[in-house]
Backbone as JSON, one array per atom type, in Angstrom:
{
  "sequence": "MTGPLDQTTAAGAAPLVGVLALQGDFADHQAALGATGLRSRQVKAPADLRGVDALVLPGGESTTMLKLLEVEGLWGPLGAALHSGVPVLATCAGMILLARHVENPVQRSYAMLPLTVVRNGYGRQCRSGTFALAVESAELPAAMSGTFIRAPRVTGVHGPCEVLARRDGDPVLVRQGQLLAAGFHPELVAGHPVSRLFADMVRAYVRRREASAFVGR",
  "N": [[-5.88, 13.1, -23.27], [-6.38, 13.12, -19.44], [-6.16, 11.32, -16.72], [-8.47, 9.91, -14.61], [-7.16, 10.87, -11.67], [-6.05, 13.2, -12.74], [-3.57, 12.77, -14.37], [-0.62, 13.62, -15.23], [2.45, 13.15, -15.67], [5.5, 14.11, -16.96], [7.19, 14.27, -19.54], [10.43, 11.83, -18.93], [10.51, 12.26, -16.48], [10.19, 10.93, -13.3], [8.04, 8.58, -11.9], [4.86, 10.25, -9.83], [4.93, 9.3, -6.83], [1.95, 9.42, -4.13], [2.22, 9.75, -0.48], [0.43, 8.92, 2.15], [0.05, 11.32, 4.93], [-0.5, 11.4, 7.54], [-0.48, 10.47, 9.94], [1.88, 7.79, 11.64], [3.94, 6.1, 10.01], [5.28, 7.51, 7.38], [7.16, 8.92, 6.18], [9.83, 7.01, 6.23], [8.42, 5.52, 3.8], [8.68, 7.3, 2.02], [11.62, 8.16, 1.68], [12.49, 5.28, 1.03], [11.1, 5.48, -1.13], [12.11, 7.29, -2.62], [14.51, 5.79, -2.91], [14.67, 3.66, -4.5], [14.12, 5.04, -7.2], [11.81, 6.54, -7.46], [9.42, 9.31, -7.0], [8.03, 11.75, -4.7], [5.4, 12.49, -2.53], [3.72, 14.11, 0.27], [0.62, 13.62, 1.12], [-1.92, 15.56, 2.87], [-4.18, 16.52, 2.1], [-6.86, 17.11, 0.43], [-6.71, 18.37, -2.11], [-3.98, 17.61, -2.46], [-3.77, 14.91, -3.73], [-3.7, 15.44, -6.15], [-2.51, 14.57, -9.66], [-0.78, 12.61, -8.75], [0.46, 9.55, -9.64], [0.37, 7.01, -8.23], [-0.45, 5.08, -4.81], [0.58, 5.54, -1.36], [-0.41, 3.77, 1.13], [0.46, 4.06, 4.42], [2.2, 2.4, 7.83], [1.24, 2.35, 10.85], [-1.11, 4.02, 13.04], [-4.44, 2.72, 12.96], [-6.75, 3.09, 14.02], [-6.68, 6.16, 14.87], [-5.66, 6.9, 12.01], [-8.09, 7.02, 10.53], [-9.77, 8.37, 11.75], [-8.25, 11.11, 11.16], [-8.8, 11.04, 8.56], [-11.18, 11.48, 8.57], [-11.26, 14.52, 9.77], [-9.75, 16.3, 8.26], [-11.17, 16.11, 5.93], [-11.13, 13.42, 3.91], [-11.42, 11.22, 3.62], [-13.82, 10.67, 1.83], [-12.22, 11.86, -0.96], [-10.28, 9.96, -1.12], [-10.46, 7.6, -1.13], [-11.73, 7.61, -3.47], [-9.67, 8.21, -5.17], [-8.5, 5.77, -4.33], [-9.76, 4.14, -5.99], [-9.53, 4.56, -8.6], [-7.94, 3.19, -9.87], [-4.73, 2.9, -10.12], [-1.85, 2.38, -8.75], [-1.61, 0.87, -5.71], [0.42, 0.84, -2.56], [0.05, -0.87, 0.97], [0.08, -1.08, 3.86], [0.94, -2.47, 7.16], [-1.36, -0.82, 8.86], [-2.32, 0.12, 6.68], [-3.16, -1.68, 5.27], [-4.86, -2.72, 6.73], [-6.81, -0.79, 6.47], [-7.89, -0.86, 3.95], [-8.94, -3.91, 4.02], [-11.91, -6.07, 3.81], [-12.82, -7.19, 5.6], [-12.72, -6.04, 9.43], [-10.93, -6.82, 12.31], [-11.58, -6.87, 16.01], [-10.6, -3.9, 17.09], [-14.2, -4.65, 15.29], [-14.43, -2.05, 12.88], [-14.53, 0.56, 10.63], [-13.9, 0.59, 7.15], [-11.93, 0.62, 3.9], [-12.58, -1.28, 2.04], [-11.68, -2.52, -0.09], [-10.37, -4.67, -0.89], [-10.24, -8.58, -0.55], [-10.15, -9.47, 3.06], [-10.3, -10.63, 5.72], [-8.91, -9.4, 8.61], [-7.32, -9.07, 11.72], [-6.48, -6.8, 14.24], [-3.5, -6.0, 15.64], [-3.08, -8.72, 15.68], [-0.94, -10.6, 16.63], [-0.02, -10.41, 18.82], [1.56, -8.82, 21.26], [3.79, -5.52, 21.61], [6.28, -6.56, 22.27], [6.12, -9.14, 20.92], [6.38, -8.39, 18.5], [9.02, -7.81, 15.77], [11.51, -9.26, 13.18], [10.97, -11.69, 10.58], [11.27, -14.66, 9.07], [9.92, -15.26, 6.12], [7.4, -17.48, 3.92], [7.74, -17.34, 0.38], [5.64, -16.61, -2.11], [6.29, -16.15, -5.02], [6.92, -16.05, -8.21], [8.76, -13.53, -8.33], [9.73, -12.67, -6.47], [12.56, -12.85, -4.41], [13.25, -16.65, -2.93], [14.29, -16.07, -0.28], [13.05, -14.43, 2.24], [12.38, -11.86, 4.51], [10.3, -10.6, 6.86], [9.55, -7.16, 8.76], [7.74, -6.82, 11.78], [5.37, -5.22, 13.27], [3.57, -4.77, 16.06], [1.65, -6.31, 14.55], [-1.08, -6.66, 12.16], [-3.1, -9.3, 11.52], [-3.96, -11.67, 9.15], [-6.66, -13.53, 8.63], [-8.16, -14.2, 6.94], [-9.04, -14.76, 3.25], [-10.9, -13.74, 0.87], [-11.59, -14.32, -1.55], [-10.87, -13.57, -5.17], [-7.33, -13.34, -4.9], [-4.1, -12.97, -4.85], [-1.83, -14.43, -2.93], [1.24, -13.36, -2.17], [3.42, -14.27, 0.19], [3.8, -15.74, 2.95], [3.82, -15.97, 6.26], [4.94, -18.41, 8.6], [2.63, -19.49, 7.57], [0.22, -18.04, 7.72], [-1.23, -15.78, 5.46], [0.45, -12.76, 4.87], [1.53, -10.72, 2.66], [-0.49, -9.78, -0.17], [-2.04, -9.51, -3.34], [-4.16, -8.04, -5.9], [-4.82, -7.55, -8.68], [-3.62, -3.83, -8.48], [-3.84, -3.33, -6.68], [-1.55, -3.69, -3.71], [-1.27, -5.46, -0.77], [0.81, -5.36, 2.31], [1.61, -6.98, 6.08], [4.29, -6.35, 7.07], [6.6, -4.42, 7.06], [7.98, -3.31, 4.66], [9.48, -0.92, 4.09], [11.1, -0.25, 6.02], [13.59, -1.52, 5.61], [16.2, -1.13, 3.97], [16.27, -1.14, 0.4], [14.28, -3.09, 0.37], [12.88, -6.3, -1.23], [9.86, -6.06, -1.38], [9.68, -3.28, -2.16], [10.96, -2.85, -3.99], [9.63, -4.3, -6.18], [6.9, -3.17, -5.95], [7.59, -0.59, -6.92], [7.97, -1.17, -9.61], [6.03, -2.25, -10.72], [4.62, 0.38, -10.18], [6.32, 2.04, -12.36], [5.4, 0.01, -14.83], [2.59, 0.53, -14.82], [2.32, 3.36, -15.07], [3.42, 3.51, -17.73], [1.68, 1.91, -19.66], [-0.14, 4.09, -19.28], [0.47, 5.89, -20.6], [0.75, 4.59, -23.35], [-1.48, 4.26, -23.77], [-2.32, 6.78, -23.8], [-1.35, 8.08, -25.93], [-2.12, 5.91, -28.27], [-4.48, 6.74, -28.56], [-4.44, 9.48, -29.63]],
  "CA": [[-6.6, 13.06, -22.01], [-5.77, 13.03, -18.49], [-7.1, 10.49, -15.98], [-9.13, 10.23, -12.61], [-6.61, 11.79, -10.89], [-5.25, 14.2, -13.39], [-2.58, 12.14, -14.0], [0.27, 14.47, -16.14], [3.96, 13.0, -15.92], [6.44, 15.07, -18.12], [8.47, 13.01, -20.54], [11.08, 11.81, -18.67], [9.88, 12.63, -15.13], [10.02, 9.83, -12.57], [6.23, 8.45, -11.22], [4.98, 10.86, -8.36], [4.05, 8.36, -5.46], [1.31, 10.39, -3.08], [1.91, 8.9, 0.48], [-1.03, 9.75, 3.22], [0.98, 11.42, 5.73], [-1.9, 12.42, 8.39], [0.09, 9.37, 10.87], [2.41, 6.71, 11.0], [5.95, 6.41, 9.26], [4.9, 7.84, 5.66], [8.66, 9.48, 6.15], [10.47, 6.12, 5.9], [8.32, 5.11, 2.59], [9.17, 8.56, 0.94], [12.87, 7.51, 1.62], [11.85, 4.26, 0.49], [10.51, 5.15, -2.77], [13.46, 7.66, -3.43], [15.78, 4.89, -3.21], [13.92, 2.96, -6.21], [14.11, 6.37, -8.17], [10.47, 7.23, -7.8], [9.42, 10.72, -6.47], [6.64, 11.05, -3.56], [4.39, 13.73, -2.08], [3.06, 13.93, 1.15], [-1.0, 13.88, 1.2], [-2.84, 15.57, 3.56], [-5.02, 17.35, 1.79], [-7.66, 16.32, -0.74], [-5.83, 18.99, -3.11], [-2.52, 16.79, -2.43], [-3.91, 14.0, -4.71], [-3.92, 15.86, -7.89], [-1.78, 14.29, -10.31], [-0.07, 11.4, -8.81], [0.51, 8.24, -10.12], [0.57, 5.87, -7.39], [-0.69, 6.0, -3.86], [1.3, 4.54, -0.6], [-0.92, 3.73, 3.1], [1.73, 3.43, 5.13], [1.49, 1.51, 9.14], [0.6, 3.64, 12.08], [-2.67, 2.79, 14.23], [-5.12, 2.82, 11.75], [-8.38, 4.23, 14.18], [-5.99, 7.79, 14.64], [-5.98, 7.26, 10.56], [-9.95, 6.73, 10.39], [-10.26, 9.91, 12.7], [-7.68, 12.15, 10.87], [-9.05, 10.94, 7.28], [-12.73, 12.31, 8.2], [-11.38, 15.84, 9.75], [-9.22, 16.83, 7.18], [-11.89, 15.8, 4.88], [-9.34, 13.47, 2.82], [-12.03, 9.72, 3.16], [-14.2, 10.44, 0.01], [-11.11, 11.99, -2.08], [-8.58, 9.31, -1.56], [-11.55, 6.7, -1.5], [-11.98, 7.94, -5.2], [-8.31, 7.65, -5.72], [-8.43, 4.08, -4.24], [-10.53, 3.0, -6.9], [-9.3, 4.82, -9.69], [-6.72, 1.98, -10.62], [-4.18, 3.75, -9.67], [-0.96, 0.96, -7.78], [-1.61, 1.62, -4.36], [0.76, -0.2, -1.69], [-0.82, -0.35, 1.6], [1.19, -1.71, 5.14], [0.36, -2.49, 8.28], [-2.5, 0.02, 9.13], [-2.73, 0.81, 5.56], [-3.72, -3.49, 5.11], [-5.99, -2.73, 7.25], [-7.61, 0.27, 5.8], [-7.97, -1.68, 2.62], [-9.55, -4.81, 4.13], [-12.73, -6.35, 3.96], [-13.08, -7.2, 7.31], [-11.39, -5.84, 10.49], [-11.6, -7.54, 13.67], [-10.62, -6.76, 17.38], [-12.4, -4.22, 16.96], [-14.58, -4.05, 14.27], [-14.64, -0.7, 12.21], [-14.43, 1.25, 8.75], [-12.82, 0.64, 6.13], [-12.58, 0.69, 2.7], [-13.33, -2.55, 1.57], [-11.62, -3.3, -1.25], [-9.67, -6.26, -0.33], [-11.05, -9.45, 0.14], [-9.74, -10.34, 3.58], [-10.42, -10.28, 7.07], [-8.23, -8.98, 9.31], [-7.33, -8.51, 13.09], [-5.66, -5.55, 14.2], [-2.54, -6.58, 16.77], [-3.09, -9.87, 16.06], [0.15, -11.68, 17.19], [0.13, -9.93, 20.03], [1.44, -7.16, 21.92], [4.85, -5.01, 21.07], [7.23, -7.68, 22.6], [6.09, -10.19, 19.55], [6.86, -7.78, 17.58], [10.06, -8.68, 15.55], [11.7, -9.57, 11.56], [10.23, -13.01, 10.9], [11.73, -15.4, 7.44], [8.92, -15.52, 5.18], [7.54, -18.23, 2.62], [7.36, -16.8, -0.48], [5.26, -17.94, -3.32], [5.58, -15.25, -6.11], [8.51, -15.94, -8.66], [8.7, -12.03, -8.42], [10.57, -11.78, -5.41], [13.5, -14.06, -3.69], [12.97, -16.92, -1.92], [14.97, -15.85, 0.54], [13.17, -12.72, 2.33], [11.89, -11.42, 5.57], [9.76, -9.2, 7.72], [9.46, -6.79, 10.21], [6.09, -6.77, 12.08], [5.04, -4.34, 14.27], [2.12, -4.7, 16.59], [0.95, -6.54, 13.07], [-2.34, -6.96, 11.21], [-3.31, -11.2, 11.25], [-4.83, -11.75, 8.06], [-7.04, -14.58, 9.15], [-9.64, -15.08, 5.87], [-9.04, -14.47, 2.49], [-12.84, -14.22, 0.53], [-12.24, -14.31, -2.99], [-9.58, -13.78, -6.27], [-6.45, -12.6, -4.1], [-3.05, -13.47, -4.88], [-0.96, -14.78, -2.14], [2.74, -13.87, -2.52], [3.98, -14.22, 0.55], [3.02, -16.38, 4.09], [4.33, -15.82, 7.64], [3.72, -19.81, 9.58], [0.92, -20.37, 7.1], [-0.68, -16.95, 7.36], [-0.51, -14.76, 4.14], [1.18, -11.76, 4.82], [1.79, -10.37, 1.2], [-1.14, -10.58, -0.86], [-1.96, -8.42, -4.03], [-4.89, -8.12, -6.51], [-4.83, -6.02, -8.97], [-3.28, -2.5, -8.84], [-3.75, -2.99, -4.78], [-0.09, -4.96, -2.52], [-0.69, -5.19, 0.45], [1.63, -6.38, 3.34], [1.4, -6.56, 7.18], [5.02, -5.75, 7.7], [7.46, -2.91, 7.15], [9.3, -3.61, 4.32], [10.15, 0.33, 3.86], [12.19, -0.18, 7.11], [14.85, -2.39, 5.05], [17.13, -0.41, 2.22], [16.05, -2.2, -0.55], [13.31, -4.28, 0.56], [12.11, -6.5, -2.49], [8.39, -5.65, -2.09], [9.86, -2.2, -2.5], [11.22, -2.24, -5.85], [8.07, -4.87, -6.38], [6.09, -1.93, -6.1], [8.23, 0.46, -8.23], [8.19, -1.8, -10.84], [3.84, -1.83, -10.87], [4.36, 1.7, -10.56], [6.28, 2.32, -14.08], [4.37, -0.54, -15.52], [0.97, 1.23, -15.03], [2.28, 4.32, -16.2], [4.55, 3.4, -19.09], [0.83, 1.31, -19.71], [-1.21, 4.85, -19.06], [1.31, 6.54, -21.55], [0.77, 4.09, -24.44], [-2.72, 4.46, -24.38], [-2.68, 7.89, -24.62], [-0.94, 7.89, -27.21], [-2.79, 5.59, -29.17], [-5.7, 7.93, -28.79], [-4.38, 10.6, -30.25]],
  "C": [[-5.65, 12.63, -20.85], [-6.52, 12.23, -17.65], [-7.75, 10.79, -14.57], [-8.53, 11.17, -11.8], [-5.31, 13.14, -11.42], [-4.16, 14.06, -13.77], [-1.38, 13.34, -15.18], [1.69, 14.03, -15.94], [4.66, 13.43, -16.91], [7.3, 13.65, -18.48], [9.66, 13.05, -19.47], [11.47, 12.2, -17.03], [9.53, 11.13, -14.74], [8.55, 9.79, -12.36], [6.44, 9.37, -10.26], [4.26, 10.16, -7.94], [3.21, 9.37, -4.4], [1.32, 9.42, -1.79], [0.94, 9.43, 1.79], [-0.06, 10.09, 4.18], [0.2, 12.35, 6.54], [-0.59, 11.26, 9.75], [1.3, 7.94, 10.66], [3.95, 7.08, 10.49], [5.93, 6.57, 7.7], [6.63, 8.23, 5.59], [9.59, 8.55, 5.61], [9.88, 5.52, 4.48], [8.63, 6.06, 1.89], [10.96, 8.19, 0.81], [13.12, 5.91, 1.18], [12.17, 4.49, -0.96], [11.75, 5.88, -3.61], [14.52, 6.82, -3.76], [15.01, 4.05, -4.63], [13.54, 4.09, -6.94], [13.02, 7.21, -8.1], [10.01, 8.72, -7.12], [8.23, 10.66, -5.99], [6.37, 13.03, -3.2], [3.99, 13.04, -0.91], [1.5, 13.97, 1.41], [-1.59, 14.43, 2.68], [-3.95, 16.29, 3.59], [-5.76, 16.62, 0.96], [-7.0, 16.8, -2.04], [-4.44, 17.9, -3.18], [-2.65, 15.51, -3.65], [-3.71, 14.2, -6.27], [-2.93, 15.32, -8.46], [-0.6, 13.4, -9.97], [-0.75, 10.04, -9.39], [0.85, 6.69, -9.64], [0.15, 6.5, -6.14], [-0.05, 5.1, -2.69], [0.02, 4.8, 0.99], [-0.01, 3.44, 3.51], [1.11, 2.74, 6.69], [1.47, 3.31, 9.78], [-0.23, 3.21, 12.64], [-3.48, 3.65, 12.94], [-6.74, 3.76, 12.31], [-7.97, 5.44, 14.51], [-6.39, 7.91, 12.99], [-7.43, 7.68, 10.03], [-10.31, 8.27, 10.86], [-9.69, 11.1, 11.95], [-8.85, 12.57, 9.51], [-10.63, 12.0, 7.28], [-12.37, 14.21, 8.55], [-10.69, 16.18, 8.83], [-9.99, 16.45, 5.44], [-11.45, 14.77, 3.31], [-10.42, 11.42, 3.26], [-12.58, 9.72, 2.05], [-13.0, 10.21, -0.78], [-10.36, 10.7, -1.97], [-9.45, 7.84, -1.16], [-11.71, 6.5, -3.72], [-10.84, 7.76, -5.73], [-8.28, 6.38, -5.55], [-9.19, 3.53, -5.16], [-10.79, 3.73, -8.03], [-8.27, 3.6, -10.6], [-5.65, 2.02, -10.82], [-3.05, 2.42, -8.74], [-1.11, 1.97, -6.08], [-0.42, 0.4, -3.57], [0.22, 0.26, 0.02], [-0.24, -1.03, 2.9], [1.05, -2.01, 5.86], [-1.17, -1.57, 8.54], [-2.83, 0.4, 7.76], [-3.36, -0.67, 5.07], [-5.04, -3.26, 5.64], [-7.37, -1.79, 7.12], [-8.17, -0.6, 4.37], [-9.13, -2.97, 2.64], [-11.05, -4.89, 4.31], [-13.86, -6.2, 5.44], [-12.54, -7.0, 8.35], [-11.99, -6.19, 12.12], [-10.96, -6.5, 14.77], [-10.06, -5.1, 17.08], [-12.58, -4.1, 15.72], [-14.77, -2.52, 13.89], [-14.25, -0.55, 10.91], [-13.58, 0.8, 8.45], [-13.09, 1.04, 5.15], [-13.01, -0.03, 1.55], [-13.38, -3.42, 0.75], [-10.74, -4.23, -1.5], [-10.4, -7.68, -0.03], [-10.32, -10.11, 1.05], [-10.46, -10.14, 4.63], [-9.28, -10.76, 7.85], [-8.38, -9.06, 10.79], [-6.21, -7.93, 13.38], [-5.08, -6.16, 15.61], [-2.92, -8.18, 16.84], [-2.4, -11.17, 16.26], [0.75, -11.15, 18.32], [0.71, -8.3, 20.71], [3.36, -6.98, 21.41], [6.06, -6.04, 21.25], [7.55, -9.01, 21.82], [6.67, -9.44, 18.67], [8.44, -8.37, 16.81], [10.24, -8.55, 13.2], [11.8, -11.37, 11.95], [10.72, -13.54, 9.63], [9.82, -15.69, 6.96], [8.82, -16.64, 4.14], [7.07, -18.05, 1.54], [6.87, -17.87, -1.81], [5.18, -17.59, -4.15], [6.95, -15.17, -6.84], [9.02, -14.11, -8.97], [9.83, -11.57, -7.86], [11.42, -13.19, -4.92], [12.96, -14.79, -3.01], [13.51, -16.71, -0.67], [14.6, -14.12, 1.14], [12.23, -12.65, 3.78], [11.19, -10.25, 5.7], [9.32, -8.76, 8.21], [8.24, -6.47, 10.56], [5.86, -6.22, 13.43], [3.95, -4.14, 14.89], [1.09, -5.37, 14.88], [-0.54, -6.92, 13.12], [-2.31, -8.71, 11.46], [-4.15, -10.86, 10.07], [-5.51, -13.87, 8.55], [-8.24, -15.28, 8.06], [-8.85, -14.27, 4.3], [-10.4, -15.28, 1.3], [-13.18, -14.25, -0.37], [-10.91, -14.04, -3.9], [-8.66, -12.63, -4.96], [-4.79, -13.52, -4.5], [-2.05, -13.51, -3.65], [0.51, -14.42, -1.84], [3.79, -14.11, -1.61], [3.67, -14.71, 2.14], [4.46, -15.86, 5.55], [3.65, -16.88, 8.81], [2.12, -19.47, 8.8], [0.15, -19.32, 6.81], [-0.1, -15.83, 6.45], [-0.41, -13.41, 4.82], [1.77, -10.6, 3.87], [0.97, -10.5, 0.16], [-1.14, -9.09, -2.07], [-3.4, -8.86, -5.22], [-5.0, -6.69, -7.05], [-3.5, -5.0, -8.98], [-3.02, -2.3, -7.11], [-2.43, -4.39, -4.5], [-0.33, -4.13, -1.63], [0.2, -6.09, 1.73], [1.64, -5.63, 5.12], [2.36, -6.62, 7.6], [5.37, -4.23, 7.06], [8.27, -3.11, 5.6], [10.41, -2.05, 3.34], [11.07, 0.54, 5.28], [13.65, -0.84, 6.47], [15.43, -1.39, 4.31], [16.78, -1.46, 1.51], [14.96, -3.21, -0.55], [13.3, -5.22, -1.63], [10.9, -6.29, -2.92], [8.73, -4.13, -2.47], [10.3, -1.6, -4.29], [10.21, -3.42, -6.74], [7.33, -3.78, -6.81], [6.57, -0.81, -6.93], [8.3, -0.2, -9.7], [6.91, -2.15, -11.3], [3.74, -0.48, -11.08], [4.96, 1.74, -11.9], [5.67, 1.21, -14.77], [3.0, 0.44, -15.83], [1.43, 2.43, -15.77], [2.8, 4.35, -17.79], [2.75, 2.67, -20.08], [-0.12, 2.76, -20.54], [-0.95, 5.81, -20.48], [1.14, 5.98, -23.0], [-0.54, 3.96, -24.67], [-3.16, 5.47, -24.48], [-2.79, 8.24, -25.64], [-1.28, 6.83, -28.31], [-4.18, 6.63, -29.31], [-5.87, 9.2, -29.24], [-5.04, 10.75, -31.78]]
}
C-alpha cells in the first residue's frame, strides 16, 4: 500500500526529496541533498509532490513564497504533503512558513511548529553572517556554526518542541517529530551537520515505511 503521497521508492534507489522551488535558494538545497546521497526534485506544481519521501522548504522571501504558493495552486497540496508525516527541513523563510505565530508583520503560515518568529529579527543585511552555535543535541557536533541572512528570530516556544541549537540563547534549530527547522542556512556549507542529520531522518523514515509495508503484506 502506498502512502499519502503515493510513495514508492524502488529497491536500491535513494530517497527522493521534493524541494519547494518557487523562489529562494532551492538550488543550494538540491546540491546539499545530492552531497548526502539523496535524490531531489523541484516542486513548482502540485503534481511535483507525487512520490516524494521528504520535503524541503528553502530560505528566501516568505511573503513572495506565500503569493506564489497561491498563484501556482500549491498552498493546499503542499499543506497536505507537510501534514502527511514525511520528514521536512525548513530553513529561514521555510521556518517562517511553519511557525504558528509570525510577526513583523503578522502573516499567514502553516502553523505546524509551536513557535513565534519575528521576520528579519536580527536586523538588516549588515548584521548577517556566520555565528557559533550552542549545540544541545548529542546528534550534532559540539562545535557547529550557522550562516544567518536576514534571519527570523524565534522569540517563543509554546509547546513540545526540541531545541537542538541556540544562538546567544535564542533557539535557532528545532525539531518536532519529523519537522526540522533552522533559522540559518546549512545548505550553504558543504557537509554541514544539519544536512547530514536531515538525510539520516529521511533514510530512517523510508526504512520504517518499507518495514511497515512488508509486515502488512
